[in-house]
PyMOL commands that place a pseudoatom at each C-alpha (Angstrom):
pseudoatom trace, name=CA, resn=MET, resi=1, chain=A, elem=C, hetatm=0, pos=[73.360, 91.948, 103.928]
pseudoatom trace, name=CA, resn=LEU, resi=2, chain=A, elem=C, hetatm=0, pos=[76.428, 93.984, 103.112]
pseudoatom trace, name=CA, resn=VAL, resi=3, chain=A, elem=C, hetatm=0, pos=[76.890, 95.711, 99.713]
pseudoatom trace, name=CA, resn=SER, resi=4, chain=A, elem=C, hetatm=0, pos=[80.522, 96.531, 99.270]
pseudoatom trace, name=CA, resn=GLY, resi=5, chain=A, elem=C, hetatm=0, pos=[83.034, 97.647, 96.693]
pseudoatom trace, name=CA, resn=GLY, resi=6, chain=A, elem=C, hetatm=0, pos=[82.914, 99.765, 93.581]
pseudoatom trace, name=CA, resn=ALA, resi=7, chain=A, elem=C, hetatm=0, pos=[84.180, 103.183, 92.653]
pseudoatom trace, name=CA, resn=ARG, resi=8, chain=A, elem=C, hetatm=0, pos=[83.310, 106.432, 94.366]
pseudoatom trace, name=CA, resn=LEU, resi=9, chain=A, elem=C, hetatm=0, pos=[80.012, 107.646, 92.965]
pseudoatom trace, name=CA, resn=GLY, resi=10, chain=A, elem=C, hetatm=0, pos=[78.546, 111.066, 92.240]
pseudoatom trace, name=CA, resn=ASP, resi=11, chain=A, elem=C, hetatm=0, pos=[75.998, 112.347, 94.673]
pseudoatom trace, name=CA, resn=GLU, resi=12, chain=A, elem=C, hetatm=0, pos=[72.867, 111.364, 92.745]
pseudoatom trace, name=CA, resn=ALA, resi=13, chain=A, elem=C, hetatm=0, pos=[74.221, 107.931, 91.896]
pseudoatom trace, name=CA, resn=MET, resi=14, chain=A, elem=C, hetatm=0, pos=[75.103, 107.375, 95.571]
pseudoatom trace, name=CA, resn=PHE, resi=15, chain=A, elem=C, hetatm=0, pos=[71.598, 108.352, 96.676]
pseudoatom trace, name=CA, resn=GLU, resi=16, chain=A, elem=C, hetatm=0, pos=[70.058, 106.170, 94.018]
pseudoatom trace, name=CA, resn=LYS, resi=17, chain=A, elem=C, hetatm=0, pos=[72.061, 103.143, 95.137]
pseudoatom trace, name=CA, resn=ALA, resi=18, chain=A, elem=C, hetatm=0, pos=[70.901, 103.877, 98.708]
pseudoatom trace, name=CA, resn=ARG, resi=19, chain=A, elem=C, hetatm=0, pos=[67.276, 104.043, 97.567]
pseudoatom trace, name=CA, resn=GLU, resi=20, chain=A, elem=C, hetatm=0, pos=[67.609, 100.780, 95.642]
pseudoatom trace, name=CA, resn=SER, resi=21, chain=A, elem=C, hetatm=0, pos=[69.144, 99.088, 98.660]
pseudoatom trace, name=CA, resn=MET, resi=22, chain=A, elem=C, hetatm=0, pos=[66.415, 100.347, 101.006]
pseudoatom trace, name=CA, resn=ASP, resi=23, chain=A, elem=C, hetatm=0, pos=[63.679, 99.248, 98.508]
pseudoatom trace, name=CA, resn=ALA, resi=24, chain=A, elem=C, hetatm=0, pos=[65.330, 95.810, 98.388]
pseudoatom trace, name=CA, resn=GLY, resi=25, chain=A, elem=C, hetatm=0, pos=[64.948, 95.524, 102.140]
pseudoatom trace, name=CA, resn=ALA, resi=26, chain=A, elem=C, hetatm=0, pos=[68.048, 97.022, 103.712]
pseudoatom trace, name=CA, resn=THR, resi=27, chain=A, elem=C, hetatm=0, pos=[67.305, 98.458, 107.132]
pseudoatom trace, name=CA, resn=GLY, resi=28, chain=A, elem=C, hetatm=0, pos=[70.431, 100.650, 107.398]
pseudoatom trace, name=CA, resn=LEU, resi=29, chain=A, elem=C, hetatm=0, pos=[73.292, 102.056, 105.408]
pseudoatom trace, name=CA, resn=ILE, resi=30, chain=A, elem=C, hetatm=0, pos=[77.031, 102.524, 106.006]
pseudoatom trace, name=CA, resn=PHE, resi=31, chain=A, elem=C, hetatm=0, pos=[79.062, 104.613, 103.579]
pseudoatom trace, name=CA, resn=GLY, resi=32, chain=A, elem=C, hetatm=0, pos=[82.801, 104.288, 103.065]
pseudoatom trace, name=CA, resn=ARG, resi=33, chain=A, elem=C, hetatm=0, pos=[84.726, 105.807, 100.212]
pseudoatom trace, name=CA, resn=ASN, resi=34, chain=A, elem=C, hetatm=0, pos=[81.754, 107.888, 99.074]
pseudoatom trace, name=CA, resn=VAL, resi=35, chain=A, elem=C, hetatm=0, pos=[82.165, 109.892, 102.301]
pseudoatom trace, name=CA, resn=TRP, resi=36, chain=A, elem=C, hetatm=0, pos=[85.790, 109.360, 103.433]
pseudoatom trace, name=CA, resn=GLN, resi=37, chain=A, elem=C, hetatm=0, pos=[87.392, 110.203, 100.107]
pseudoatom trace, name=CA, resn=ARG, resi=38, chain=A, elem=C, hetatm=0, pos=[85.826, 113.676, 100.026]
pseudoatom trace, name=CA, resn=GLU, resi=39, chain=A, elem=C, hetatm=0, pos=[86.742, 116.892, 101.751]
pseudoatom trace, name=CA, resn=TYR, resi=40, chain=A, elem=C, hetatm=0, pos=[84.478, 117.504, 104.786]
pseudoatom trace, name=CA, resn=ASP, resi=41, chain=A, elem=C, hetatm=0, pos=[82.566, 120.338, 103.133]
pseudoatom trace, name=CA, resn=GLN, resi=42, chain=A, elem=C, hetatm=0, pos=[81.893, 118.184, 100.004]
pseudoatom trace, name=CA, resn=VAL, resi=43, chain=A, elem=C, hetatm=0, pos=[80.086, 115.371, 101.803]
pseudoatom trace, name=CA, resn=PRO, resi=44, chain=A, elem=C, hetatm=0, pos=[76.517, 115.167, 100.363]
pseudoatom trace, name=CA, resn=ARG, resi=45, chain=A, elem=C, hetatm=0, pos=[73.703, 116.044, 102.705]
pseudoatom trace, name=CA, resn=ARG, resi=46, chain=A, elem=C, hetatm=0, pos=[69.960, 115.975, 102.440]
pseudoatom trace, name=CA, resn=GLU, resi=47, chain=A, elem=C, hetatm=0, pos=[68.243, 118.761, 104.333]
for i in range(1, 47): cmd.bond("trace and resi %d" % i, "trace and resi %d" % (i + 1))
show_as sticks, trace
zoom trace
């Protein structure tokens, strides 16, 4: 399954969408504009 499209999200909204996708059965994630349209030092990270 591929979930595609939509506007760039804030950090928490992006992580929530990722959680919802994984809960629905996704086994991996690929991020596009939510990573590539940010400066390198602004890419969200979980430590």
